[in-house]
PAPALUM-139807 format. One record per residue (C-alpha): chain; residue number from 0; residue in one letter; x, y, z. Coordinates in steps of 0.001 Angstrom, whole numbers, plus 500000, padded with zeros to 6 digits. Example, Ala and Ser with C-alpha at 12.3 -4.5 7.8 and 13.67 -1.06 7.14 Angstrom:
2
['A',0,'A',[512300,495500,507800]] ['A',1,'S',[513670,498940,507140]] 
// end
This chain:
313
['A',0,'M',[529556,559406,489331]] ['A',1,'G',[528512,556240,487460]] ['A',2,'R',[525071,554830,487841]] ['A',3,'N',[524544,551831,490081]] ['A',4,'K',[524454,548626,488004]] ['A',5,'T',[521329,547335,489691]] ['A',6,'A',[519533,550655,489271]] ['A',7,'T',[520508,550760,485598]] ['A',8,'L',[519148,547317,484990]] ['A',9,'L',[515890,548158,486761]] ['A',10,'E',[515410,551437,484927]] ['A',11,'D',[516193,549862,481562]] ['A',12,'N',[513826,546992,482400]] ['A',13,'I',[516515,544474,481571]] ['A',14,'F',[517115,541292,483506]] ['A',15,'V',[520502,539615,483328]] ['A',16,'P',[520410,536099,484854]] ['A',17,'G',[522407,536028,488052]] ['A',18,'S',[522814,539806,488216]] ['A',19,'L',[519809,540477,490477]] ['A',20,'V',[518264,538722,493458]] ['A',21,'P',[514978,537351,492086]] ['A',22,'R',[511864,538822,493544]] ['A',23,'G',[509255,536737,495311]] ['A',24,'V',[506095,535348,493700]] ['A',25,'D',[503525,538132,493313]] ['A',26,'E',[499783,537612,493619]] ['A',27,'A',[499183,537162,489894]] ['A',28,'D',[501889,534502,489623]] ['A',29,'R',[500581,532860,492769]] ['A',30,'E',[497148,532459,491166]] ['A',31,'K',[498751,531085,487987]] ['A',32,'L',[500733,528509,489887]] ['A',33,'L',[497903,527342,492103]] ['A',34,'H',[495597,527036,489096]] ['A',35,'A',[498225,525080,487143]] ['A',36,'I',[498703,522695,490054]] ['A',37,'S',[494972,522132,490452]] ['A',38,'E',[494696,521396,486714]] ['A',39,'N',[497726,519089,486691]] ['A',40,'P',[498773,517753,490122]] ['A',41,'K',[501755,516023,488452]] ['A',42,'I',[503119,519311,487089]] ['A',43,'T',[506912,519340,486926]] ['A',44,'R',[509331,521830,488378]] ['A',45,'E',[510195,523083,484889]] ['A',46,'D',[506531,523606,483989]] ['A',47,'M',[505942,525604,487180]] ['A',48,'L',[508854,527875,486287]] ['A',49,'A',[507418,528277,482788]] ['A',50,'E',[504051,529299,484278]] ['A',51,'V',[505718,532380,485757]] ['A',52,'S',[507923,532932,482685]] ['A',53,'H',[511073,532104,484677]] ['A',54,'K',[510784,535429,486508]] ['A',55,'V',[511657,533782,489803]] ['A',56,'K',[513847,530951,490927]] ['A',57,'Y',[512364,527678,492117]] ['A',58,'D',[513245,528543,495713]] ['A',59,'S',[510599,531247,495571]] ['A',60,'I',[508029,528766,494308]] ['A',61,'R',[509048,526300,496996]] ['A',62,'R',[508484,528963,499677]] ['A',63,'L',[505056,529685,498211]] ['A',64,'L',[504140,525994,498304]] ['A',65,'N',[505333,525742,501912]] ['A',66,'A',[503199,528749,502821]] ['A',67,'E',[500215,527096,501122]] ['A',68,'N',[500948,523849,502995]] ['A',69,'M',[501391,522026,499678]] ['A',70,'R',[503929,519328,498849]] ['A',71,'K',[504420,516621,496284]] ['A',72,'W',[503927,512966,497173]] ['A',73,'R',[505278,509934,495415]] ['A',74,'C',[502551,508381,493249]] ['A',75,'S',[501315,505037,494493]] ['A',76,'W',[501507,502007,492232]] ['A',77,'R',[497957,500937,491624]] ['A',78,'P',[496619,498480,489045]] ['A',79,'Y',[494500,500070,486369]] ['A',80,'L',[490812,499326,486806]] ['A',81,'T',[489001,498809,483536]] ['A',82,'E',[485252,499361,483146]] ['A',83,'A',[484815,495588,483327]] ['A',84,'H',[486702,495464,486627]] ['A',85,'A',[484642,498350,488011]] ['A',86,'L',[481428,496635,486976]] ['A',87,'K',[482447,493401,488744]] ['A',88,'R',[483217,495350,491918]] ['A',89,'L',[479770,496943,491686]] ['A',90,'Q',[478134,493557,491130]] ['A',91,'W',[479955,492202,494176]] ['A',92,'A',[478646,495071,496312]] ['A',93,'M',[475156,494519,494963]] ['A',94,'K',[475232,490788,495769]] ['A',95,'Y',[476200,491365,499398]] ['A',96,'R',[474386,494662,499977]] ['A',97,'H',[471873,493056,502356]] ['A',98,'F',[474558,491647,504639]] ['A',99,'T',[474226,492760,508243]] ['A',100,'P',[477214,493257,510592]] ['A',101,'E',[476445,489770,511887]] ['A',102,'D',[476624,488379,508345]] ['A',103,'W',[479992,490036,507753]] ['A',104,'G',[481138,488517,511028]] ['A',105,'R',[480738,485076,509417]] ['A',106,'V',[483244,485883,506662]] ['A',107,'Y',[486775,484522,507005]] ['A',108,'W',[489145,486909,505225]] ['A',109,'S',[492388,485408,503968]] ['A',110,'D',[495513,486521,502128]] ['A',111,'E',[499167,485734,501480]] ['A',112,'C',[502011,488131,502133]] ['A',113,'S',[505722,488001,501381]] ['A',114,'V',[507832,489233,504298]] ['A',115,'E',[511246,490336,503086]] ['A',116,'R',[513946,491529,505455]] ['A',117,'G',[513979,495346,505431]] ['A',118,'I',[510759,495817,503457]] ['A',119,'G',[508071,497469,505542]] ['A',120,'V',[510449,499068,508049]] ['A',121,'K',[508926,502250,509380]] ['A',122,'R',[510732,505201,507781]] ['A',123,'E',[512797,507332,510111]] ['A',124,'W',[513358,511091,509999]] ['A',125,'T',[516388,513082,511111]] ['A',126,'F',[517435,516728,511316]] ['A',127,'I',[520817,515818,509810]] ['A',128,'R',[521050,516847,506164]] ['A',129,'P',[521242,513965,503646]] ['A',130,'R',[524811,514827,502626]] ['A',131,'A',[525988,514548,506228]] ['A',132,'Q',[523928,511470,507174]] ['A',133,'P',[526564,508854,506198]] ['A',134,'R',[529217,510624,508261]] ['A',135,'E',[526887,511022,511243]] ['A',136,'K',[525597,507422,510888]] ['A',137,'Q',[522051,508656,510421]] ['A',138,'C',[521252,506663,507264]] ['A',139,'Q',[518453,504150,507234]] ['A',140,'G',[518701,501066,505074]] ['A',141,'L',[520055,497600,504672]] ['A',142,'P',[523765,496835,505161]] ['A',143,'Y',[523749,494391,502237]] ['A',144,'K',[522737,495033,498632]] ['A',145,'G',[520692,492687,496473]] ['A',146,'K',[518019,490200,497424]] ['A',147,'Q',[517192,489807,501098]] ['A',148,'V',[515969,486757,502980]] ['A',149,'K',[512200,486439,502729]] ['A',150,'Q',[509306,484132,503470]] ['A',151,'M',[505741,483843,502174]] ['A',152,'F',[502990,483587,504805]] ['A',153,'W',[499257,482970,504863]] ['A',154,'G',[496721,484064,507439]] ['A',155,'A',[492971,484441,507939]] ['A',156,'F',[490518,485947,510432]] ['A',157,'C',[486832,486622,510799]] ['A',158,'G',[484729,489367,512329]] ['A',159,'D',[484413,487638,515703]] ['A',160,'F',[488246,487674,515874]] ['A',161,'R',[488648,483959,515337]] ['A',162,'R',[491903,483616,513388]] ['A',163,'T',[494682,481366,512260]] ['A',164,'G',[498287,481627,513204]] ['A',165,'L',[500695,483067,510674]] ['A',166,'I',[501481,480043,508500]] ['A',167,'P',[504692,479875,506422]] ['A',168,'L',[504203,478689,502857]] ['A',169,'F',[506948,476778,501044]] ['A',170,'S',[507468,476234,497348]] ['A',171,'D',[506388,472996,495728]] ['A',172,'S',[509589,470948,495423]] ['A',173,'Q',[507969,468706,492770]] ['A',174,'S',[507229,471609,490433]] ['A',175,'E',[509749,472682,487807]] ['A',176,'R',[508889,476346,488300]] ['A',177,'G',[508533,476092,492065]] ['A',178,'G',[506630,478836,493848]] ['A',179,'I',[503357,478773,495756]] ['A',180,'N',[501224,476866,493290]] ['A',181,'R',[497806,475190,493359]] ['A',182,'F',[499121,472067,495088]] ['A',183,'V',[500526,474131,497974]] ['A',184,'I',[497226,475985,498355]] ['A',185,'E',[495160,472784,498158]] ['A',186,'D',[497245,471173,500904]] ['A',187,'L',[496965,474321,503039]] ['A',188,'Y',[493193,474536,502682]] ['A',189,'R',[492640,470849,503444]] ['A',190,'R',[494691,471142,506630]] ['A',191,'I',[493373,474461,507944]] ['A',192,'L',[489864,475244,506718]] ['A',193,'P',[487921,472327,508267]] ['A',194,'I',[489212,473433,511683]] ['A',195,'L',[488977,477183,511041]] ['A',196,'I',[485465,477164,509586]] ['A',197,'A',[483896,474668,511937]] ['A',198,'H',[480331,475980,511761]] ['A',199,'E',[478138,475532,508717]] ['A',200,'D',[477308,479188,508096]] ['A',201,'G',[480932,480342,507712]] ['A',202,'I',[481954,481989,504435]] ['A',203,'F',[485496,481817,503104]] ['A',204,'Q',[487085,484665,501148]] ['A',205,'H',[490182,484495,499003]] ['A',206,'D',[491252,486450,495929]] ['A',207,'N',[491357,485395,492288]] ['A',208,'A',[495013,484336,492075]] ['A',209,'P',[495449,481382,489667]] ['A',210,'S',[496596,479191,492555]] ['A',211,'H',[493232,479855,494253]] ['A',212,'T',[490963,479354,491262]] ['A',213,'A',[492633,476164,489978]] ['A',214,'I',[490308,473195,489492]] ['A',215,'I',[492042,471125,492153]] ['A',216,'V',[491514,473880,494737]] ['A',217,'R',[487880,474434,493801]] ['A',218,'Q',[487250,470697,494028]] ['A',219,'A',[488816,470608,497488]] ['A',220,'L',[486567,473442,498678]] ['A',221,'D',[483499,471661,497254]] ['A',222,'E',[484441,468413,498973]] ['A',223,'M',[484806,470232,502298]] ['A',224,'V',[481409,471901,501670]] ['A',225,'I',[482852,475368,502260]] ['A',226,'E',[480928,478356,500927]] ['A',227,'V',[483284,480652,499047]] ['A',228,'M',[482558,484364,498690]] ['A',229,'D',[482532,485737,495149]] ['A',230,'W',[485414,488146,494770]] ['A',231,'P',[485980,490897,492166]] ['A',232,'P',[489382,491218,490458]] ['A',233,'I',[492013,493758,491537]] ['A',234,'S',[490262,494532,494823]] ['A',235,'P',[492726,494322,497718]] ['A',236,'D',[491173,497518,499094]] ['A',237,'L',[487986,495591,499840]] ['A',238,'N',[489777,493032,502015]] ['A',239,'P',[490308,494189,505630]] ['A',240,'I',[493202,491751,506199]] ['A',241,'E',[495364,493813,503833]] ['A',242,'N',[495735,496436,506579]] ['A',243,'L',[497356,493930,508905]] ['A',244,'W',[500460,493329,506817]] ['A',245,'T',[501831,496828,507372]] ['A',246,'L',[501249,496539,511128]] ['A',247,'L',[502866,493103,511116]] ['A',248,'K',[506083,494311,509462]] ['A',249,'Q',[506382,497317,511730]] ['A',250,'K',[505849,495158,514805]] ['A',251,'M',[508584,492771,513656]] ['A',252,'Y',[511258,495459,513779]] ['A',253,'E',[510012,496708,517122]] ['A',254,'L',[510621,493194,518450]] ['A',255,'R',[513874,492462,516595]] ['A',256,'P',[515561,495632,515321]] ['A',257,'E',[518756,493612,514854]] ['A',258,'L',[517160,491856,511872]] ['A',259,'I',[518196,494813,509747]] ['A',260,'H',[521891,494256,510398]] ['A',261,'M',[522088,490466,510190]] ['A',262,'R',[523584,488665,507226]] ['A',263,'N',[521590,486930,504514]] ['A',264,'N',[521762,483331,505728]] ['A',265,'D',[519595,480525,507080]] ['A',266,'E',[519915,481750,510663]] ['A',267,'T',[518522,485152,509692]] ['A',268,'K',[515647,483535,507803]] ['A',269,'E',[514753,481380,510788]] ['A',270,'L',[514692,484470,512999]] ['A',271,'L',[512645,486326,510377]] ['A',272,'V',[509990,483593,510380]] ['A',273,'A',[509904,483293,514187]] ['A',274,'T',[509668,487081,514610]] ['A',275,'A',[506890,487403,512050]] ['A',276,'Q',[504836,484753,513843]] ['A',277,'E',[505452,486376,517216]] ['A',278,'A',[504484,489782,515831]] ['A',279,'W',[501284,488328,514356]] ['A',280,'N',[500274,486959,517764]] ['A',281,'L',[501013,490304,519424]] ['A',282,'L',[499017,492483,517018]] ['A',283,'D',[496272,494495,518649]] ['A',284,'W',[493256,492789,517157]] ['A',285,'K',[491038,495667,518192]] ['A',286,'H',[492365,497308,515027]] ['A',287,'L',[490357,494745,513057]] ['A',288,'E',[487085,496279,514181]] ['A',289,'T',[488242,499613,512795]] ['A',290,'Y',[489426,498027,509529]] ['A',291,'L',[486143,496165,509103]] ['A',292,'L',[484256,499409,509652]] ['A',293,'R',[486365,501207,507057]] ['A',294,'C',[485793,498431,504553]] ['A',295,'R',[482043,498548,505160]] ['A',296,'I',[482179,502257,504302]] ['A',297,'V',[483958,501431,501040]] ['A',298,'W',[481426,498686,500290]] ['A',299,'K',[478568,501148,500810]] ['A',300,'L',[480267,503727,498600]] ['A',301,'L',[480394,501160,495799]] ['A',302,'L',[476614,500964,495964]] ['A',303,'K',[476416,504675,495139]] ['A',304,'V',[478384,504191,491909]] ['A',305,'R',[476607,504256,488584]] ['A',306,'A',[478654,502265,486087]] ['A',307,'G',[477616,503508,482649]] ['A',308,'T',[473988,502597,482114]] ['A',309,'H',[473944,500204,485095]] ['A',310,'S',[471788,501764,487789]] ['A',311,'I',[471119,500513,491282]] ['A',312,'S',[467568,499906,492361]] 
// end
């Protein structure tokens, strides 16, 4: 009687791809894989297979990762912080390190945000496999390809929950390049800030966008005698208003889920603007207290940083 093919291969210590069911990941390979991942969190599928000399299929590695409660996440896009940027962030924290909660309550945080139809929709999950999702109408996405209707907005708030409405910004029709330029920002500030920052001890925060730091804008702020907070570059994480934009976009589609399926036309844009403003007014502003607290933690952490030879005393 002939020998069993599998037994022959095992006894001869020969592996023919596809001829045997691959074994699971043993303890030694497990240690290799976990060490390789800790050394290089961006390790590729091919490199993980190479770590175990291709003795197992990737399904076995995937089961190991599931058992270890490990998964890959898409890398976030984040601007690169140079040493000069880091030092300016540290200097900012040093300048305002003596601020009390009452002092921070005097700061009016501001920002612009582009609201584009479909961007910011809360991702949905389904038990239907991706291949079957189109047939079962379980896909999530926009019905029209290409650019979607969108609108730029501006808003501001302070620690005592005094805030503006959500103000639409429109391109400068007199400018060849269009866009939200220094003239649009100057006009906005002259209309809004004297009313918003009515008391003398208010402090206004905005970022270092060219439209904010233009001479005409700085002159307008000086004429209105508005104290402007120094602001380090590439630091949206220090601004608590940044957290509101995600909540705003999610709230919009709770109010008007039909926005996703409307055509790209003026009617849709009008509804987009109206819905965004309604969502802004309905946001739970108690979240701001939490966001301010989180930012204060970040600000304090900056004070623990030692940038090169720069020490904190």
